[in-house]
N, C-alpha and C positions, 0 to 999 in steps of 0.2 A: 504493500500500500504506500508506504512512505518513500519507496524507490520509484514510484510511477512518475511523478513530476517533481523534481527537486526544486527547492526554492519556490514552491507554488505561492502565488500572490493572492489570487482570489478564485474561488470555485463556486459555480452556481449549479447546484445539484438539483436536477429535475426529478424529484422523488416521486412523485405521483400524488389534483384539485385546486373557483377562486373567490375568495372573499375580497374582492377588489376594493382597495382604498381609494375611491374616486373623489378625492378632494380636488379643489381648484388646481388645475394643472394644464399647461398649454398642449400637452400631448394627449391627455385623456380625451377620448371621444373622436380623435382624428383617425383617418384611414391608415391602415397598415402599409398602404402604398405610398404615402407621403414620406418625405425624408428631409432631414436638415443637414446642412454641411455638404462636403464634397465626397462623392463616391470614389473609393479607392479600390481599384480592380485587383491589385496585387495582394490585398488582404481579404478578398472576397471569394466566395465559392458558389457558383451558379451553374445550372445545367445548360447544355448537355455536357456530361463529364467524360465522354470518349472512353468507353470501357475496354477498348481493344488492347491498350497497354497498361491500364490501371494507373496511368500517370496523369496528374493534374498539375498544371503550371502553378508554381509558388507553394505547393502543398506536398506533404509527405504522409504516407499511411503506414501504420504499424499493426501487427497482430492479425485478427480475423476480419479486418475491414475489407469490404469489397466495393468496387466501383462499377456502376453501369450508367447508361445514358440519363436516367431519370433521378437517381439518388445515390448517395454514399451510404452503404449499409454497414453500420458499425458492428452489429451482431445479427445473426439469424435467430430464429425462435428455437434455440437449442441450449442445452446446459453447458456451462463452463466456457463461454465465449467472451472475448474482450477485444475491442478494437479502438484505435485512436487515429485521428487525422489532425495534423498540426500545420500551421502556417510558418513557412521558413523565414521570410523577412521580418525583422523586428519592427515594432510600432514606434515611429519617431515623433509622433505628435501627442500632446498632453491630453486633449479632450476628444472623445469619440463616441459614436453610437455603433452598436452591432445588432443586426436583426437576424435571428435564427428561425428558420422554418423547419420543423421536424415532425416525425410521425412515430408513435410507439403503438404497436399492434400485437395481439396475441389471442389465444383462446379465452373466451369469457368465463367458462365454467371452472376455472382453476385459479389458484394463486399465481402471482406474476412478479417479475423483477428483472433486472434490478434498477436500471435507469440510465440517464444521460448526465454528463457533467461538462460544463464549459470552463475552460481554464485560461488564465492570463499569467504566463509563467516565464521564468528566465531561460530554462532549458528543459529538454525532454530526455527521460531515461526510459528504457524498456522495462515493463513490469506489468503487474495485473492492474486492471482498470478499477474504477471507483464503485464500491458497493452501495446501493441506495435503497435496499429493501427495508421496510419498517421493522427493525429488530427490537426496539424498546417495547416490551410488553407491559410496562407500568402505566400505560395510558398517556394521552396527549390532548392538549387543548385544540389541536388542529387535526383535520382529517387528511390522511394520505391519499394521493401523492402530494409532496410539498416542494416548494421552491425556496431556497435560502442561499446565503453567501457565506464565504469563509475567507479570512485573510491568514496567510501562513508565511512566516519568514524562514521556514525550514526547521523551526524548533518545535512546532506543534505537531501533534499526531491526531488524526481524525479517529474518534471513538465510534467504531461500528456498532457496538452494543447499545449505545443510547442515541444512535442516528445523528451524532455530531452536535448534540444539544449544547454542550459546554463551549463550542467553538463557533457558533453561528454569529455571523456579522451583525452587530447591533442588536442581537436577540430578535431580529426581524424574520418573519416567515409568512408565507401565504399558501393557501391550498389552491390547486388548479387541476381538475381532472381532465387530462389530455390524452388518456389512453383510449384506443379504439374510437377515435372521433369520426363519426359518419359524415360530417360536413367538410372533411378534408384535413389538411395539416394544421398544426398548432404553431402560432407565431409568438416569439419572445423578443423583447427589446431591452437591451442593456445600454443605459446612457451614463457616461462618466464626464461630468463637467464641473469645474470649479470645486473640486474635492468632494463632490456629492455623487453618489452612485444610486441610480434610479432603475427600477425594474417594472416593465409593463408586459401584459400578456393578452393575447387574443386566442381564446380557447373554445368559444361557442359558435364560431363560423360567421360572426357579424363583420369581421375584418375591421374592427375598431379597437383601439387600445384601451385597456383597463389598467388601473394602477395596482401594482402588487405591493411594493414598498420602496422607500428610499432611505439611504443612510448617509448622514453628513460627516464631514471631517475624516474622509477616507483618502489616504495618500497612496498613490500608485506611481511608480516610476515609468519612464519611457524606456525603450530598448528591450521590451519583453515581447512574447509572441502569444497568439491565440491558439488554443487546441480544443478539440471536442472528443470525448471518450464515451464509450458505452460498455456495459458489463452485464453478464448473466452468471448466476451460480446454479444452485439446485432449481431455483425459479428462473423463468426466462421469458423473453419477449423479443420481437423484432424491433431494432432501433435504427431508424433511417434519418439521415440529414438530407433535406431537400434544397436548402439554400442557406448561405451565410454571407451577409452583406455588411461591409464596414464603411463608415462615413467619418471623415475628419471634420470636427466641429471647429468653427471659428466664430465664437459668439461673444467676442470682446471680453475675454477673461480679465478680471481686475488685476492691475499691476500691483505687485507687492514688493516694497523695498527690501533689499537684501535677501530676496527669495533664492534658495539654493537651486542648482541645476536640476532639471527633471531626471537626469541620469543618476544623480546621487541620492535621490529620495529612497528612504527605507520604507518598504510597504508596511503600513500600519493603520489602525483605526485609533485616532487620537482620543476619542471618547472612551474607548476601552482602556487605554493607558491611564486616563484620568480616573476612571472608575476603579482600576486596579490600585492606583495610588490612594484613593479615598478609602477603599476597603482595607488596604494595608495600614493606613493611618488609623482607621477605626479599630482594626485588630490590635495595633500597638497600644492604643489608648486603653482598650479593655484588658489587654495583657498587663499593662502597668497597674491598673486598678486591681486586677486579680492578684498580682504579686504583692501589692500593698496590703490587701486584706490577709493574704497568707502570712505575711510578716507580722501583722497585728495579732492574728490568731496565735501564731507561734510564740510571740512575746507574752501574750496573755496566759497561755498554757504554762510557759516557764515561770511566770510570776506566781500563778496559783500553786504550781508544784513546789516552788521554793517556800512560799508562805505556809502552805499546809505541812511541808516537811519540817519547817522550823517549829510550828505549833506542836507537831507530833513529838519532836525531839524535846521540847520544853516539858511536855506532859510526862514523858518517860523519865526525865531528870527529877521532876517533882515527885513522882511515885517512888523513885529510888531513895530519895531523901526521907520520905515518911517511914521507910522500913528501918532506918537507923534511930528513930526516936521512940 
């Protein structure tokens, strides 16, 4: 798992259902065919894919990935399959939108898994793909399938047993049932602008965007690459990529004095760091209080032990003197 994509920056795991958060937003309600920014062909994946050589310009395939004219198939509906397709040129612009069209299909009468993940990473290593089946049997406030993000600087490990609950970006998640969609493919939009990451989805065939969630204070460097992976274990589905379009945004990013180079940015969620500092500070405070009370209790016990010890000793001396009179 941790050898799949080293230095992974952000992962969007399409786990499997959407309670869209349609607050005021310039994208919500707009057509999935509208776009903002400049289309970048070298970072995009559109059909026909020319299956004769399984070669796609600017892209590389790994594992069980198969290419035909209409889609890139990450996995067949079989056990133990994993496939990855990744973009070879690094992203050189700060702000971007990517639009993914995909399809996940399988037999309705059985359990299914495992899912698709979108990656923005520094480099690719060969390994097993991302497991996205609902493994946590303790219950959840959301209904699977799920969509959420994760930032990893190479030091975190995704916990399969609890479906990555402890590492979800901003603790944000939404449900979006995109499996076996009769109205066609499902569309997903990832927008990164001015350190805010926003996710939109079209899952009901209306071809209009609904808000999934957004997370502010997300720092992502340039020079990384996009990748898409699919995985099946004992449970399985067919995972197809129909299109992946990338747009460079030029929306007048505010100028910040002394802002570091985008290449030198360490991938992180600033709010998570602040929350960790607050939690650490709170823990240190309660730890100090705990130690203080332990010291007070210890001193009190010693005081009473000495006091009653002296009283006991005085009584013994008094009784001994009475015997001599």
